[in-house]
PASEBA-1860 file (N, C-alpha, C; in nm, 3 decimals):
! residues 237
1> MSQGSNSS> 19.454/20.689/2.840/19.365/20.672/2.949/19.431/20.698/3.087 ~ 19.361/20.746/3.174/19.416/20.772/3.313/19.435/20.641/3.373 ~ 19.562/20.622/3.417/19.596/20.475/3.462/19.643/20.468/3.604 ~ 19.702/20.589/3.658/19.776/20.588/3.780/19.704/20.568/3.907 ~ 19.767/20.577/4.015/19.710/20.569/4.150/19.793/20.649/4.246 ~ 19.722/20.712/4.342/19.789/20.773/4.450/19.842/20.677/4.559 ~ 19.791/20.563/4.565/19.811/20.479/4.683/19.796/20.333/4.638 ~ 19.812/20.241/4.737/19.791/20.099/4.723/19.645/20.060/4.732
9> FNSPFHRL> 19.552/20.164/4.735/19.408/20.135/4.754/19.333/20.115/4.625 ~ 19.405/20.104/4.513/19.341/20.115/4.381/19.288/19.991/4.319 ~ 19.306/19.876/4.385/19.267/19.750/4.332/19.120/19.738/4.286 ~ 19.020/19.797/4.361/18.884/19.793/4.320/18.860/19.868/4.189 ~ 18.941/19.966/4.159/18.926/20.041/4.036/18.989/19.960/3.914 ~ 19.086/19.883/3.942/19.134/19.797/3.839/19.036/19.687/3.796 ~ 18.967/19.641/3.898/18.847/19.546/3.879/18.741/19.599/3.795 ~ 18.718/19.736/3.811/18.609/19.800/3.744/18.648/19.852/3.607
17> RGCVIVSC> 18.771/19.838/3.564/18.808/19.896/3.438/18.726/19.835/3.317 ~ 18.661/19.932/3.248/18.592/19.892/3.126/18.445/19.852/3.166 ~ 18.402/19.862/3.295/18.275/19.816/3.336/18.165/19.926/3.337 ~ 18.043/19.874/3.334/17.930/19.959/3.375/17.899/19.933/3.517 ~ 17.885/20.034/3.598/17.853/20.029/3.734/17.717/20.094/3.743 ~ 17.630/20.012/3.818/17.483/20.066/3.821/17.462/20.123/3.961 ~ 17.411/20.254/3.963/17.377/20.312/4.086/17.233/20.282/4.123 ~ 17.206/20.202/4.227/17.083/20.157/4.270/17.031/20.230/4.387
25> QAAEGDPL> 16.973/20.345/4.356/16.922/20.435/4.449/16.776/20.478/4.429 ~ 16.713/20.534/4.533/16.585/20.589/4.513/16.570/20.707/4.617 ~ 16.518/20.809/4.570/16.504/20.925/4.656/16.387/20.903/4.753 ~ 16.392/20.970/4.873/16.286/20.956/4.962/16.150/20.993/4.903 ~ 16.047/20.912/4.912/15.922/20.936/4.857/15.903/20.872/4.721 ~ 16.010/20.831/4.664/16.004/20.760/4.530/15.927/20.625/4.550 ~ 15.846/20.581/4.461/15.789/20.448/4.472/15.875/20.338/4.495 ~ 16.007/20.347/4.442/16.104/20.244/4.459/16.192/20.253/4.586
33> DDLDTLTR> 16.160/20.347/4.674/16.233/20.363/4.798/16.197/20.269/4.903 ~ 16.238/20.139/4.881/16.211/20.031/4.963/16.327/19.929/4.947 ~ 16.377/19.886/5.071/16.500/19.802/5.059/16.484/19.680/4.980 ~ 16.374/19.610/4.996/16.357/19.479/4.912/16.352/19.513/4.771 ~ 16.280/19.624/4.728/16.266/19.654/4.592/16.408/19.692/4.532 ~ 16.487/19.770/4.605/16.621/19.807/4.550/16.711/19.683/4.547 ~ 16.697/19.595/4.642/16.775/19.479/4.640/16.745/19.386/4.518 ~ 16.618/19.384/4.489/16.575/19.307/4.364/16.625/19.383/4.234
41> IATSVLRG> 16.630/19.512/4.238/16.686/19.588/4.123/16.838/19.558/4.109 ~ 16.907/19.552/4.224/17.052/19.528/4.217/17.074/19.386/4.176 ~ 16.993/19.289/4.213/17.003/19.158/4.165/16.980/19.148/4.014 ~ 16.892/19.228/3.966/16.861/19.223/3.822/16.968/19.274/3.743 ~ 17.027/19.392/3.785/17.130/19.455/3.705/17.261/19.371/3.715 ~ 17.284/19.307/3.815/17.402/19.219/3.829/17.385/19.093/3.728 ~ 17.255/19.043/3.723/17.234/18.937/3.622/17.250/18.998/3.481 ~ 17.225/19.120/3.461/17.248/19.186/3.333/17.393/19.223/3.297
49> GAGGLRAE> 17.481/19.196/3.390/17.621/19.218/3.363/17.693/19.328/3.426 ~ 17.625/19.409/3.513/17.691/19.521/3.583/17.818/19.465/3.646 ~ 17.924/19.546/3.637/18.046/19.517/3.698/18.071/19.557/3.837 ~ 17.973/19.642/3.889/17.979/19.689/4.030/17.854/19.768/4.050 ~ 17.836/19.809/4.171/17.718/19.881/4.214/17.751/20.004/4.299 ~ 17.672/20.109/4.292/17.679/20.222/4.374/17.560/20.221/4.465 ~ 17.581/20.234/4.603/17.474/20.220/4.695/17.467/20.334/4.793 ~ 17.353/20.378/4.838/17.340/20.488/4.942/17.277/20.427/5.067
57> GTARIVAF> 17.344/20.445/5.179/17.288/20.405/5.306/17.338/20.266/5.346 ~ 17.356/20.255/5.479/17.416/20.126/5.523/17.332/20.005/5.505 ~ 17.204/20.020/5.518/17.114/19.899/5.500/17.124/19.852/5.360 ~ 17.130/19.941/5.266/17.135/19.903/5.122/17.274/19.832/5.096 ~ 17.379/19.902/5.149/17.505/19.840/5.120/17.527/19.700/5.178 ~ 17.465/19.673/5.301/17.470/19.543/5.361/17.393/19.447/5.266 ~ 17.268/19.490/5.224/17.182/19.401/5.137/17.262/19.371/5.004 ~ 17.324/19.468/4.946/17.394/19.440/4.823/17.517/19.362/4.838
65> RALTQLPI> 17.582/19.376/4.951/17.706/19.297/4.983/17.676/19.149/4.986 ~ 17.552/19.121/5.033/17.506/18.975/5.046/17.490/18.919/4.910 ~ 17.469/19.004/4.800/17.447/18.957/4.669/17.567/18.927/4.586 ~ 17.676/19.000/4.611/17.785/18.996/4.520/17.918/19.034/4.593 ~ 18.024/18.983/4.534/18.164/19.024/4.571/18.216/19.118/4.480 ~ 18.145/19.166/4.379/18.197/19.264/4.289/18.202/19.399/4.367 ~ 18.286/19.502/4.319/18.299/19.622/4.396/18.168/19.698/4.419 ~ 18.163/19.759/4.544/18.047/19.844/4.580/18.107/19.973/4.622
73> IGIIKTYD> 18.052/20.081/4.550/18.090/20.219/4.587/17.978/20.261/4.688 ~ 18.015/20.295/4.809/17.922/20.334/4.913/17.921/20.477/4.945 ~ 17.803/20.524/4.976/17.783/20.667/5.015/17.669/20.686/5.120 ~ 17.680/20.794/5.187/17.560/20.835/5.271/17.538/20.969/5.230 ~ 17.412/21.002/5.206/17.373/21.144/5.160/17.312/21.213/5.278 ~ 17.356/21.345/5.292/17.293/21.430/5.380/17.256/21.561/5.308 ~ 17.161/21.643/5.365/17.112/21.760/5.302/17.119/21.876/5.400 ~ 17.155/21.996/5.339/17.162/22.114/5.423/17.024/22.182/5.423
81> ANGDVYIT> 17.020/22.298/5.487/16.893/22.370/5.509/16.830/22.414/5.376 ~ 16.913/22.427/5.269/16.866/22.471/5.138/16.833/22.350/5.052 ~ 16.844/22.228/5.111/16.809/22.106/5.029/16.920/22.058/4.948 ~ 17.042/22.119/4.951/17.148/22.073/4.877/17.207/21.943/4.928 ~ 17.236/21.855/4.847/17.290/21.721/4.883/17.435/21.723/4.902 ~ 17.490/21.656/5.006/17.631/21.631/5.032/17.647/21.482/5.050 ~ 17.756/21.435/4.992/17.790/21.298/4.992/17.900/21.258/5.089 ~ 17.868/21.176/5.189/17.960/21.128/5.286/18.039/21.232/5.348
89> PSFHSAKA> 17.975/21.328/5.416/18.052/21.450/5.457/18.132/21.447/5.583 ~ 18.139/21.323/5.649/18.200/21.314/5.779/18.275/21.188/5.788 ~ 18.369/21.172/5.881/18.432/21.044/5.905/18.337/20.947/5.960 ~ 18.241/20.992/6.045/18.151/20.899/6.098/18.065/20.832/5.982 ~ 18.025/20.909/5.887/17.947/20.855/5.771/18.037/20.765/5.690 ~ 18.163/20.801/5.666/18.263/20.714/5.595/18.277/20.580/5.666 ~ 18.293/20.583/5.797/18.314/20.460/5.876/18.183/20.375/5.864 ~ 18.073/20.433/5.860/17.946/20.353/5.855/17.937/20.279/5.716
97> VSDAGADI> 17.983/20.353/5.617/17.986/20.300/5.480/18.081/20.189/5.474 ~ 18.195/20.201/5.540/18.300/20.096/5.534/18.255/19.969/5.620 ~ 18.201/20.001/5.736/18.156/19.890/5.817/18.046/19.809/5.752 ~ 17.961/19.879/5.669/17.855/19.808/5.602/17.900/19.714/5.490 ~ 18.029/19.729/5.442/18.085/19.647/5.353/18.118/19.705/5.211 ~ 18.111/19.836/5.200/18.151/19.895/5.078/18.297/19.882/5.051 ~ 18.342/19.862/4.922/18.475/19.848/4.888/18.550/19.984/4.862 ~ 18.466/20.085/4.824/18.511/20.220/4.789/18.420/20.319/4.861
105> IALDCTAR> 18.480/20.420/4.916/18.393/20.530/4.980/18.404/20.647/4.895 ~ 18.284/20.695/4.858/18.280/20.817/4.770/18.246/20.931/4.864 ~ 18.313/21.049/4.837/18.301/21.177/4.906/18.264/21.288/4.815 ~ 18.191/21.388/4.858/18.176/21.509/4.787/18.314/21.588/4.796 ~ 18.384/21.596/4.686/18.510/21.670/4.694/18.509/21.798/4.606 ~ 18.391/21.871/4.622/18.384/21.993/4.543/18.436/22.116/4.636 ~ 18.457/22.222/4.571/18.504/22.347/4.646/18.414/22.388/4.749 ~ 18.283/22.366/4.732/18.191/22.420/4.835/18.197/22.350/4.965
113> RLTAPEPW> 18.270/22.225/4.971/18.293/22.155/5.092/18.421/22.178/5.160 ~ 18.504/22.270/5.114/18.627/22.299/5.168/18.617/22.364/5.307 ~ 18.503/22.432/5.333/18.485/22.501/5.456/18.394/22.426/5.544 ~ 18.368/22.300/5.517/18.274/22.222/5.602/18.343/22.187/5.735 ~ 18.268/22.148/5.835/18.332/22.109/5.965/18.438/22.006/5.959 ~ 18.422/21.911/5.865/18.525/21.817/5.824/18.558/21.821/5.685 ~ 18.650/21.909/5.649/18.686/21.927/5.506/18.728/21.792/5.444 ~ 18.700/21.775/5.318/18.735/21.642/5.256/18.892/21.624/5.250
121> PELIPRIH> 18.968/21.731/5.230/19.120/21.696/5.224/19.170/21.633/5.346 ~ 19.091/21.652/5.461/19.129/21.594/5.586/19.072/21.452/5.604 ~ 18.956/21.429/5.540/18.890/21.306/5.549/18.968/21.195/5.464 ~ 19.025/21.229/5.351/19.085/21.129/5.269/19.203/21.053/5.333 ~ 19.304/21.119/5.391/19.408/21.044/5.461/19.350/20.969/5.585 ~ 19.259/21.020/5.641/19.203/20.942/5.758/19.124/20.821/5.719 ~ 19.056/20.825/5.609/18.986/20.702/5.556/19.095/20.602/5.519 ~ 19.202/20.650/5.456/19.303/20.556/5.412/19.373/20.488/5.539
129> SELNRPVL> 19.404/20.563/5.633/19.480/20.520/5.756/19.397/20.440/5.847 ~ 19.272/20.481/5.873/19.191/20.418/5.975/19.089/20.319/5.925 ~ 19.048/20.332/5.793/18.954/20.235/5.739/19.014/20.158/5.628 ~ 19.127/20.181/5.589/19.199/20.102/5.483/19.106/20.094/5.358 ~ 19.044/20.197/5.317/18.957/20.195/5.198/18.995/20.304/5.099 ~ 18.979/20.275/4.975/19.004/20.380/4.870/18.897/20.480/4.869 ~ 18.930/20.597/4.816/18.833/20.714/4.820/18.805/20.750/4.672 ~ 18.679/20.753/4.632/18.629/20.806/4.508/18.581/20.953/4.533
137> ADIASLDD> 18.656/21.052/4.464/18.611/21.184/4.475/18.506/21.218/4.376 ~ 18.390/21.260/4.428/18.282/21.304/4.347/18.299/21.457/4.319 ~ 18.316/21.491/4.190/18.366/21.622/4.159/18.268/21.686/4.056 ~ 18.283/21.817/4.025/18.197/21.878/3.930/18.283/21.957/3.831 ~ 18.417/21.971/3.845/18.508/22.049/3.759/18.651/21.997/3.762 ~ 18.714/22.034/3.669/18.864/21.999/3.660/18.940/22.040/3.787 ~ 18.910/22.169/3.825/18.975/22.217/3.946/18.951/22.131/4.069 ~ 18.828/22.090/4.078/18.782/21.993/4.189/18.875/21.868/4.187
145> ALAAERAG> 18.880/21.816/4.066/18.954/21.691/4.043/19.101/21.695/4.065 ~ 19.156/21.810/4.027/19.308/21.824/4.059/19.336/21.841/4.205 ~ 19.247/21.911/4.267/19.261/21.926/4.419/19.240/21.793/4.487 ~ 19.148/21.717/4.443/19.127/21.585/4.495/19.242/21.487/4.476 ~ 19.301/21.495/4.359/19.423/21.410/4.333/19.531/21.449/4.429 ~ 19.556/21.584/4.439/19.664/21.637/4.527/19.635/21.587/4.663 ~ 19.519/21.579/4.709/19.483/21.545/4.851/19.491/21.390/4.869 ~ 19.502/21.309/4.765/19.523/21.175/4.779/19.413/21.082/4.740
153> ADAVATTL> 19.313/21.135/4.669/19.196/21.052/4.621/19.250/20.953/4.528 ~ 19.193/20.838/4.530/19.228/20.727/4.449/19.162/20.732/4.303 ~ 19.060/20.791/4.293/18.986/20.808/4.167/18.890/20.932/4.174 ~ 18.843/20.972/4.058/18.743/21.079/4.059/18.621/21.036/3.971 ~ 18.507/21.090/4.004/18.388/21.068/3.918/18.319/21.205/3.902 ~ 18.256/21.216/3.791/18.188/21.339/3.752/18.044/21.353/3.809 ~ 18.021/21.288/3.922/17.893/21.277/3.982/17.828/21.400/4.009 ~ 17.899/21.512/4.052/17.825/21.632/4.097/17.834/21.737/3.982
161> YGYTAETR> 17.873/21.709/3.860/17.852/21.801/3.746/17.699/21.806/3.721 ~ 17.648/21.925/3.732/17.512/21.955/3.728/17.438/21.980/3.854 ~ 17.520/21.965/3.971/17.456/21.983/4.104/17.516/22.092/4.185 ~ 17.628/22.162/4.132/17.688/22.269/4.208/17.630/22.400/4.156 ~ 17.658/22.506/4.225/17.611/22.637/4.183/17.648/22.676/4.035 ~ 17.776/22.634/4.008/17.823/22.658/3.874/17.770/22.582/3.763 ~ 17.723/22.464/3.797/17.671/22.370/3.694/17.529/22.327/3.708 ~ 17.465/22.386/3.805/17.322/22.344/3.838/17.226/22.343/3.717
169> GIRTPSWP> 17.160/22.231/3.715/17.057/22.227/3.605/17.099/22.156/3.478 ~ 17.233/22.137/3.459/17.279/22.064/3.340/17.252/21.919/3.357 ~ 17.187/21.859/3.251/17.152/21.723/3.253/17.200/21.642/3.141 ~ 17.315/21.673/3.091/17.387/21.600/2.989/17.529/21.582/3.024 ~ 17.592/21.469/2.981/17.739/21.456/3.017/17.819/21.563/2.960 ~ 17.924/21.606/3.039/18.017/21.706/2.986/18.135/21.636/2.919 ~ 18.131/21.619/2.790/18.243/21.551/2.721/18.372/21.633/2.733 ~ 18.368/21.763/2.718/18.487/21.839/2.742/18.553/21.822/2.877
177> LLQSLVAH> 18.463/21.810/2.981/18.516/21.786/3.121/18.581/21.652/3.124 ~ 18.514/21.551/3.070/18.577/21.417/3.070/18.715/21.416/2.998 ~ 18.716/21.483/2.884/18.845/21.496/2.812/18.950/21.554/2.888 ~ 18.915/21.660/2.964/19.016/21.735/3.044/19.062/21.643/3.164 ~ 18.971/21.577/3.219/19.009/21.496/3.336/19.105/21.382/3.294 ~ 19.080/21.314/3.180/19.158/21.208/3.142/19.301/21.265/3.096 ~ 19.301/21.385/3.042/19.430/21.437/3.005/19.517/21.488/3.115 ~ 19.459/21.537/3.225/19.524/21.594/3.332/19.559/21.515/3.455
185> LTIPVLLE> 19.481/21.404/3.473/19.491/21.330/3.602/19.567/21.199/3.569 ~ 19.639/21.141/3.673/19.702/21.017/3.669/19.621/20.909/3.740 ~ 19.506/20.944/3.800/19.424/20.847/3.874/19.300/20.805/3.777 ~ 19.235/20.704/3.806/19.114/20.664/3.727/19.014/20.774/3.727 ~ 18.940/20.775/3.619/18.829/20.876/3.599/18.708/20.788/3.561 ~ 18.594/20.816/3.638/18.471/20.760/3.612/18.377/20.859/3.560 ~ 18.308/20.830/3.452/18.193/20.921/3.410/18.065/20.875/3.482 ~ 18.012/20.970/3.552/17.890/20.940/3.629/17.788/21.053/3.608
193> GHITHPPE> 17.677/21.031/3.573/17.569/21.130/3.561/17.528/21.163/3.421 ~ 17.389/21.157/3.404/17.320/21.208/3.279/17.347/21.122/3.163 ~ 17.394/20.992/3.177/17.400/20.909/3.070/17.270/20.838/3.041 ~ 17.213/20.848/2.916/17.083/20.797/2.888/17.083/20.687/2.784 ~ 17.187/20.672/2.703/17.191/20.581/2.594/17.321/20.496/2.590 ~ 17.305/20.371/2.551/17.437/20.293/2.546/17.546/20.346/2.470 ~ 17.528/20.413/2.362/17.651/20.469/2.284/17.723/20.580/2.373 ~ 17.653/20.640/2.465/17.723/20.739/2.546/17.824/20.674/2.632
201> ALLALDMG> 17.782/20.555/2.685/17.868/20.474/2.780/17.989/20.436/2.706 ~ 17.977/20.380/2.579/18.085/20.336/2.496/18.171/20.455/2.460 ~ 18.119/20.573/2.434/18.194/20.684/2.400/18.287/20.729/2.516 ~ 18.231/20.717/2.639/18.306/20.755/2.759/18.423/20.669/2.768 ~ 18.408/20.536/2.760/18.519/20.447/2.769/18.625/20.466/2.655 ~ 18.572/20.492/2.534/18.665/20.526/2.424/18.741/20.649/2.443 ~ 18.689/20.747/2.527/18.757/20.865/2.547/18.857/20.852/2.663 ~ 18.856/20.743/2.734/18.953/20.715/2.841/18.905/20.697/2.977
209> ATAVVIGS> 18.768/20.700/2.992/18.716/20.678/3.122/18.744/20.533/3.162 ~ 18.776/20.517/3.296/18.803/20.384/3.345/18.673/20.299/3.349 ~ 18.560/20.365/3.390/18.435/20.297/3.400/18.320/20.405/3.387 ~ 18.199/20.359/3.368/18.084/20.455/3.365/17.992/20.406/3.471 ~ 17.936/20.511/3.536/17.827/20.480/3.644/17.698/20.528/3.594 ~ 17.594/20.438/3.583/17.467/20.475/3.537/17.352/20.445/3.640 ~ 17.267/20.539/3.650/17.162/20.520/3.748/17.023/20.523/3.690 ~ 16.971/20.646/3.677/16.829/20.664/3.636/16.786/20.595/3.505
217> AITRPETI> 16.885/20.595/3.411/16.853/20.534/3.281/16.831/20.392/3.279 ~ 16.876/20.327/3.396/16.847/20.181/3.409/16.745/20.151/3.516 ~ 16.754/20.223/3.629/16.690/20.181/3.753/16.560/20.260/3.789 ~ 16.526/20.363/3.713/16.404/20.452/3.747/16.303/20.456/3.639 ~ 16.204/20.356/3.657/16.097/20.346/3.552/16.024/20.482/3.533 ~ 16.011/20.566/3.636/15.950/20.690/3.615/16.024/20.776/3.512 ~ 16.150/20.787/3.527/16.235/20.862/3.432/16.236/20.812/3.300 ~ 16.244/20.682/3.292/16.245/20.606/3.158/16.114/20.626/3.087
225> ANRFVQAT> 16.002/20.611/3.161/15.870/20.626/3.089/15.848/20.775/3.049 ~ 15.891/20.868/3.136/15.880/21.009/3.103/15.959/21.043/2.970 ~ 16.071/20.984/2.955/16.149/21.012/2.837/16.073/20.965/2.705 ~ 16.006/20.848/2.716/15.934/20.806/2.604/15.804/20.891/2.577 ~ 15.741/20.936/2.686/15.626/21.020/2.687/15.662/21.156/2.611 ~ 15.772/21.210/2.656/15.810/21.339/2.598/15.837/21.329/2.452 ~ 15.904/21.213/2.419/15.945/21.199/2.283/15.825/21.180/2.188 ~ 15.715/21.129/2.247/15.597/21.098/2.152/15.490/21.212/2.156
233> RPADG> 15.511/21.315/2.243/15.421/21.424/2.237/15.446/21.521/2.120 ~ 15.330/21.557/2.060/15.351/21.652/1.944/15.408/21.786/1.993 ~ 15.491/21.848/1.906/15.550/21.971/1.944/15.452/22.083/1.955 ~ 15.465/22.177/2.051/15.371/22.281/2.069/15.355/22.365/1.936 ~ 15.233/22.410/1.910/15.213/22.495/1.797/15.186/22.419/1.667
END
């Protein structure tokens, strides 16, 4: 299992070892896109045993912080002209996440962000030195993860697998990617994205993931209901 750390900022990841982290988010326009609703969801998953939360936006982070002292992974999402999502792409957004009370700041650490106005390799040491927070590198490939580790990231998560040009549209966990990450990195590895069944979470931990992050499979009734509907529809023809 990936055990190491690049810095002294790793204690939240030690607390999360072996845990299910629940991402309590809702896209704009989703029926659940309401602060009180998401706070109630966060309350419910904490009662269900979640070991931490992932939250988007300062208002949600503040609300979730009032619920628990368990680790919170905080992000701010922005979108480019093509509608592509970027995660905490600036120091200003990272500081907002920190000030709101997140224990961990997650950044988009994919290759596509290397030419951004504030490239993530420059953000990581600044977050460490000025905000005193650990950084979770959201990645889509082994190359992304290795680069993030070299730049000082405290952990990586497979959050963006399925959302970059090379992986777009994939909606299942990449077990080979997880295996490669655990084998090649010395920092904690989180499996995030596309987990739909409890045995998948257990498999990830058995393969060496430090923790698993689960979102839609727990927090989005629309997605859950559609999965049942699709499974009960007769096959065409």
